[in-house]
C-alpha positions as CSV (number, residue, x, y, z in Angstrom):
1,X,69.3,55.3,-24.8
2,X,66.2,54.3,-26.6
3,X,63.2,57.0,-26.8
4,X,61.0,54.7,-24.6
5,X,60.8,57.5,-22.1
6,X,59.4,60.7,-23.5
7,X,58.1,64.0,-21.8
8,X,54.5,64.0,-20.5
9,X,55.3,60.4,-20.2
10,X,53.7,58.9,-16.5
11,X,56.5,57.3,-15.0
12,X,57.2,55.5,-11.1
13,X,60.7,55.5,-9.4
14,X,61.5,52.3,-9.2
15,X,64.5,52.9,-6.8
16,X,66.2,54.9,-4.5
17,X,64.9,57.7,-2.0
18,X,61.9,58.5,-3.5
19,X,60.8,54.7,-4.6
20,X,57.2,54.3,-5.3
21,X,56.4,57.5,-6.5
22,X,54.7,58.7,-9.6
23,X,55.0,61.6,-11.7
24,X,55.1,63.3,-15.0
25,X,58.4,63.7,-17.0
26,X,59.2,67.2,-17.3
27,X,62.3,66.9,-19.2
28,X,64.4,64.3,-21.0
29,X,68.0,64.5,-21.7
30,X,68.5,61.8,-23.9
31,X,72.7,62.3,-24.1
32,X,73.1,61.7,-20.2
33,X,70.0,59.2,-20.0
34,X,68.7,61.1,-17.5
35,X,65.3,62.7,-17.2
36,X,63.5,65.5,-14.9
37,X,60.1,64.3,-13.2
38,X,57.8,66.2,-11.7
39,X,57.8,66.5,-7.6
40,X,60.7,63.5,-7.7
41,X,64.2,64.1,-6.4
42,X,63.7,67.5,-4.6
43,X,67.0,69.2,-4.0
44,X,67.7,72.5,-2.0
45,X,69.8,75.2,-3.8
46,X,70.9,78.6,-2.3
47,X,70.3,81.1,-5.1
48,X,71.6,84.6,-5.2
49,X,68.8,87.6,-5.8
50,X,68.6,89.1,-9.3
51,X,66.5,91.2,-10.9
52,X,63.7,88.5,-11.4
53,X,63.9,87.0,-8.0
54,X,64.6,87.2,-4.9
55,X,67.4,85.1,-3.2
56,X,67.0,82.2,-0.8
57,X,66.7,78.7,-0.6
58,X,65.1,77.2,-3.7
59,X,63.6,73.8,-3.9
60,X,63.4,72.1,-7.4
61,X,63.7,68.8,-9.2
62,X,66.8,67.2,-10.2
63,X,67.3,64.8,-12.7
64,X,67.2,60.8,-12.2
65,X,68.8,58.3,-14.1
66,X,66.0,56.9,-16.5
67,X,67.0,53.6,-15.7
68,X,65.5,54.1,-12.0
69,X,62.0,55.0,-14.2
70,X,59.2,52.5,-15.3
71,X,55.9,53.6,-17.1
72,X,52.9,53.2,-15.6
73,X,50.7,51.2,-17.1
74,X,47.4,53.1,-18.4
75,X,44.9,50.4,-17.6
76,X,46.0,49.3,-13.8
77,X,48.2,52.0,-12.8
78,X,51.3,49.5,-11.8
79,X,54.9,49.3,-13.7
80,X,55.3,48.0,-17.1
81,X,57.6,48.0,-19.7
82,X,57.6,49.4,-23.1
83,X,57.7,47.5,-26.4
84,X,57.4,49.1,-30.1
85,X,54.8,47.8,-32.6
86,X,53.4,49.2,-36.1
87,X,49.8,49.8,-36.3
88,X,47.9,49.0,-39.4
89,X,48.4,52.5,-41.1
90,X,52.3,52.3,-40.8
91,X,52.8,54.1,-37.4
92,X,55.2,53.4,-35.1
93,X,53.9,53.2,-31.6
94,X,54.9,52.5,-28.0
95,X,52.7,50.2,-25.9
96,X,52.7,48.9,-22.5
97,X,53.8,45.2,-22.1
98,X,51.9,44.5,-18.9
99,X,48.7,45.0,-20.8
100,X,49.1,45.8,-24.6
101,X,47.5,49.2,-24.3
102,X,49.2,51.8,-26.3
103,X,50.9,54.2,-24.9
104,X,51.0,56.9,-27.6
105,X,48.1,58.2,-29.0
C-alpha cells in the first residue's frame, strides 16, 4: 500500500455503515491496509476487570480498510484523491487532486 493516508489526516468514509462520516486518522496499519479513524466503525467489546480499569462493555473504534476512506479536501471539505509532486526545494509532498492544495505542511 502507498502512504497516501497517514496518521492525523482528515478522511471521510466512502462506503459501509458509517458512510459520509468524517474523522481524523488515529493509527495506520500499512501491512494490512487498514486504519483506525476517530469516531468511525465503533464496536462494543466485553472487557474483564483488571488493576487499571473496571470490567464491563467498552465501546471503541475498530479498523477500517483504507479503500473505504478518502481524503477531505482542505479547501471545500469534499472527498478528493491524492497525488504526489516535488516542490522547488526538493520536498516530495502530497496534494489534493480536486483543488491542487498541498496536504503536507
